[in-house]
N, C-alpha and C positions, 0 to 999 in steps of 0.2 A: 473293504468290508470290516465291520466291527465284529470280532469273534465272541464277545462276551455273551453268554447264554445261548449261543448257537449250538445246534445239534449236528454233530459231525460223525459220519460213518467212514471208517478207514479199513480197507482190505489189506491183507498181507501184513498184519500189525503185530505179530507175536515177537518180532525182533527187528533189528536194522532200522531202515528209514521209517517204516510204519510205526514202530514203537516210539521212536524219537519224536515223530509228529504228534502222537497221542499225548506225550508228556508236555510238549509245548502248547498244544491246543488247550489242555487242561489248565495250564498256567494263565492262559488268556481268558479263562472263565467259561470255556465251552463245555458242553456235555458230550461224552464220548461213547460211541459204539465201535467195537473193534472186531474184525473177522480174521480168523486163521484156523489152522488145523491142530495147533498145539494148545490143549486146554490149560495146562499149568502155566505156561508163559503168558497166555492170553488173559487169564484172570488177573495176573500180576500187572499187566499193562493197563487193563481197564480201570483198575483202582476202585476206591470207594465211590459208589454212585454211577460208575460206568457200566456198560453192557458188553459182556463177552459173548460173542456168537461163534460157536464151534462149527466150522463148515469147510468143505472142500469145494472151491469155486470151479473145479472142473465139472462138477455136477450142476447142470443148469437150474434144477429146483432149489439148490442152496442159495443161488443169487436172489431169487424172489424172496425166500425166507429171511435173508439178511436184511433186506429193505423193510419187509413187513414187520420184523421183530423190532427194528429201530423205531418205526412209526408207532407201533403199539406201545412201546416203553415210554417214548418221549413226546408223542403226539405230532411230530413233524420231523423233517430232515432238511437241514439247511445247506450242508456241504457233503458231497460225496468225494472221497479221495480214493481213486483206483490205483492202488500201489502194488498189488500182488502181481508177480511175474516170474518167468523162468527163462534160462538161456540155453544155448546149444553151440558148442564149438565144433563145427564140421563144415567141410566144403559144401556149398549149396548143391553142386551138381551130383553129389553122391550121398547126401544126407538121408538118413532113414525117414521115409515120408510119414510113418506113424508118429515118430517123435516130433517132426515138424508140425503135424496137425495138432498134436497135444500142446505144443508150445503156442501156436496161434489160438487155440481154444482158451488158454488162460490169458495170454498177453493181449488179445484183441476181442474175441467174442465174449469173454466174461466181462470185459470192460464195457462193451456195447450193451450187453443185456442188463448189467447193473444200472447203466444210465437209463435204459428204457423203463426199468421199474421205478427209478427215483424221480425222473422228470415229471410225471403226472402229479406227484405230491408237491413238488416245487412250484408247478404251475398254479395249483390250487392255493398255495400260500402266497403267491405273488412274487416269488423270486427264490434265488438260491445260487449255488456255485458247484461246478464240477471241476475237479482237479485230476488230471490224468498224468501219472508218472510214466514218462517215456524214457529216453536215454539220449546221450549225445549221439548214440547210434541211430537215433530217429531223425538226425539232421545230416549226418556224415556216414557214408557206408564204411563199415569195418569188415575187411575181407576175411578175417578169422571168425567172423560172427555174422555172416551174411543173412541167414534166415532170421536170426534174432533182429538184425537191423531192419529187415523188411517188416517184421511185426511192429517195430517201434516207429517206423515211418508211417505205418497205417494208423497208429495211435495219434501221431501228430496231425495227420491229415483229418482224422475224425474230429479232433479237438478244434481245429481251425474251422471246419465246416459247421460244427455244432454251435460255435460262437456266433455265427451269422444266423443260423436257424433259430436260436433261442434268445437272441438279444431283445426282441420285443416282449418276451416274457419275464425279463428281469433276471435271467439266469446267466451268470458269467461262466466262461469256460477257459481254463488255463492248463497249459502243458508244462511239465517240469522235466528238464533234460539234464540229468547229472552225468558226470564222467565217472571215473573209478571211485567207488565208495567202499569203505572198509566194513563189509558185511559178509555174511556167509553165502552170498550169491554164487561165487565161483565154485564153492564146494557142492552146490545143489543143482548144477546144470544137468540137463538131460543126458548129455554125452560130451566127450572131448575135454581138452584143456587149452588154456590160452597160450600165446607165444611166450617164449622165455623173456623177451624184452618187456612184455607187458607185465609179467610177474615182477621184474626188477623195478618197474615204475610204481610199485605199490607204495613206495615211500612218499610219493606225491599225491596219494589218495586223500580224499576228504573223509571226515567222519560222518556217520549217519546224522549226528546232531547238527553238523554244518549244513548238510543237505536239507534237513527239516527246517532249520532257521530260514534258509533261502525260500523254501516252499511257503512257509507261514507268512513271511514278509511280502512275498509276491501276491498271496491271496489278500492280504490286508490292503495292498495298493491296487488291486484289480489288474495285475499284470496279465499280458497275453501269454507270454512264454518266459520261463525261468531257466537259464542255463547256468550251471554251477559245476566247478569253480570258474574263476575268471579265464583260466587257460582254455576252457571249453568254449567260451564265447569268442576268444581269439581264433581258435581252430575253426569254428563255424564261419566266422568272417573270412578267414583265409580260403575256406572251401568255396564260398560264394564268389570270391574275387579271382582266385587262381586254383581251380580244382585239380588241374594236372599236376601242380606242385605238391598238393596234399596227397594225391594218388601215389606219387613216387615215394613219399615218406611212409605211407601206409604199406606199400609193397615191401619196403625194407623191413618193416616189423613182421609182416606176414611171412616173409622168407625165412624167418627163424623157426617156423613151426612146420613140422613134418605132416603136411596135409595134402601133399600133391598126389 
């Protein structure tokens, strides 16, 4: 996809991956609409000519308004980037169900509803693209993050099904599965904390800019799935070939966390 002059709506865009994507898309000549809850950060990310949409995507009505505001401002919507999400560090068998429902509401149902509002516009235009930011946890179960993993597996499954459903309409669907990214994600989880070994692995984390670069390049070449960094691709391959070996490694990390 050539991104020049395309209209791109990005959720969760006040900082981190979403903000980095907005900067790169703008460099490609795209017109940007960004959605988040922080007005000050959002207006800075939107930049001159961009559209800042202040909204909490846990509110279903805000999802409709975000798409409508984008179309009203620019006349179309070419790319929807579903980036907003939240995590939870808790054993699935005793996690607070209200917290789990809240997480799924943002990580999955908001994604689905944003798509349902955007696709009719894309169909009338004759095409477009949907990018769903999942996680390496959407391909490999992370035992310290089980419910989050389940929500991201759902996003990957949704993306793969949509790709088939919408192919005849010229709408491409791509999942992005990053590993550890240097953002405020860990500070903003609903509850819990990651294992000590995972904290120590932060030195191997990628930057939001590196993740955004992989996302933009994947969109430009119409990729199905983008896994970043390379170590994540190797881990996904290892899980497909020898899942029991990966399970043992994950158990050793999980064992450092007092979650029993």
